[in-house]
N, C-alpha and C positions, 0 to 999 in steps of 0.2 A: 386657548378662545383667542384671536384672536380682534385685536380691541377692538377694530372695526364691521367686525358682526354686529357691538349691540346697538351702532348707531341709532341712537333715534327716529324716526320715519319722516316724511314735514310731514307737519302739521297741516290736510286742504283745506283751505277751505271752500265754503256750501255758499253756494248763488240759494236767490234766496224760492224756486224751482228743486235742486238739491233739497237742501231745509227742508222746505214741505214732504218733501220724502219720506225725508227720516225721522219727520217728530211723526210721519205715520208709521214707521217702520217701530218706534217706540213704541207705539198705543198697539203696535200688534202683538208686539215681545209682550207685552203688559199682560192682554187680554188671552191668548193664547198660546204668548212660548213660539222657538223660533218652527214649529212647524206651520202656525197662523202665517209665516209669513210668506207669500209668495209676487210675485210681478198680479198678477190680477190682483191681490188685494191690498196691496200698495196701488193699484193703479183706483181702484173701487174707492178707500181712505184718504191719497190725495188729493185725488179728479180733477188726474193727469193721468193718460195715456197712456198706455206700457212704450207704446215706440220710445218715447217721453221718458220714459224709469232709462228705457235700454242702452240710451245717448251719453247712460254716464256711470251702472255699472254691468256687466254680466249678466247676473242670475239677481236670483233674490238671495243667495249663501255670500253675493260680491256684496246689497247691498247692509247687511244684516251684519260685517264682520264695519264700513263705517260708519252704525254706526253706535254699537260699539267702541270705538274708535270713539268718537267725540266724546262720547259717556265717560271716559276717562278721560278723554284733556279736563271736560268739564270738577271731573273728581279732584287729577291738581292745580287747577286753577279756585280753587277752596281750604289749599290747604297755604298757606302763611311766608311768604317770602320773605326768602331770611338765610346770613348762611347758618351752614348749622354746625352743632355739638354733635357729639355721641348721644347726648342728653335728650338734641332736638330733634335729630334722623331720628330716635329711637318712635318718640311722642310723630311726631307729621305721617311717618310707617302708620303706626295702631290709630289714626285717627282716617289716614284713607282707610284698610280698613271699617274702624264703623260704619264711612259714608258709603266705602262699597253695596257693603251691608243690607243696608235702609237705601241705596238711593230706587227706583222706581224700576227700571230694569233690569236690571242686575240680583237685585232684594231677591223680586219672581221669581226667576229665571234660578237661586242660587233654592229657594223653597222649594216651588215646584218643576221646575229643571232643573237638576244637574248632569245631567249626561251631557249640557251641551255644550260644559264648559271641556270635558275631553273634543270636545271638532272643535273650539273654537278658542282654549286655550293650550289642556294637554299632549296633543297629536306635534304642535306645530309650535317655535317663540310666533307670534305675530303681531298684527303693531300698535295695535293696546301694550301690550304684553311690553316691546321696543321701546314702545314711550315712557314707560316704571319704571323704563329699564338702566335708563335715562336721565331720569330724571334722578332715580339710588348712584347713581353711579356719581353722579356731578354734587348730590351732597351730600357720598360718602370723600369725594376730592377731597372739598371740601371742610370736612371734620377731622383728614388726614391733618391742614396744616397746619389744623389749633392743638395735634396728639394726641385726643382724647378717640381716634377709633387705629385700629391697625395697621399697618404699612401693609401699600401688596397693592393688586393692580382692582381702580374702584367696579369697572364693569367684570372684573371677572369676581368679587366680593356685593356683588350687585346681583348680577346673577344665584348664586345662595340664600342671598334672606327674601330676593320675590318668589321663592323655593321656602322656606319657608313660610313667608306670610300666608304666603298664595293656603301651602298644601293645610294651615289650621286657618282660612276661610274657608276652603271645601269643605272642611272634616265637623265643618264645629258641629251641626245637623244631628248628625253623627255621635260625636261626643255628652250633648246637653245633656244627657240622661243620668251621667259622670260626675263635669263641671260646671262651676256655674258657670256666670255671663265673668265674677270677679276674677274667681281662680282663675278661669281660659282666656282674660287681658291677663294677669299679674302672669299665667307664664310665658304668653306670647313672649312681652312684654320682654325678660329672662329666656330667652331666646333670641331674640334677635340682637340683646343689648351686646349680649358673651358674642356671639358670630362680631359682632365689630371692636367690641373689646382691649385696648394693643394685649 
């Protein structure tokens, strides 16, 4: 895989009108899931006209993708800014998974509409995943500098790290009766650390 394929999307800046639409999208996702997000519903919820919404996005799916990207950027912004070691990187991935699972929108989708992740994260690498991958690749490169993470292309290591964490998060509800929360976190920590260890 070429490194350029992992480049993070530029995080858009949204103007006040677009922010109203994205806020309305978040509310609709929490209330009714992905299927509840239509241009008509967005117009009603945001108090804006359909043509105004179409000036920024091609369809409701496009708006949902923008809203999910905005939420991922917000979650990443809540992580500490630091130079990473393997230990701090694993801590931050676990912190991100906790933030993701308890996020108002993502938590609702995980619990009520997990099939949405097939559409938005499993069928192709979207802008939200690329943003996560770029963050991971930068952190991996930092941790490689102190020797605590194995050698290798940071972007490629990041892909597998994302797959490990993503699989664990998406399957969490399925295995909840087989493994308690503390054990789930312990085993995920071990898997992440093992993937990165020299």
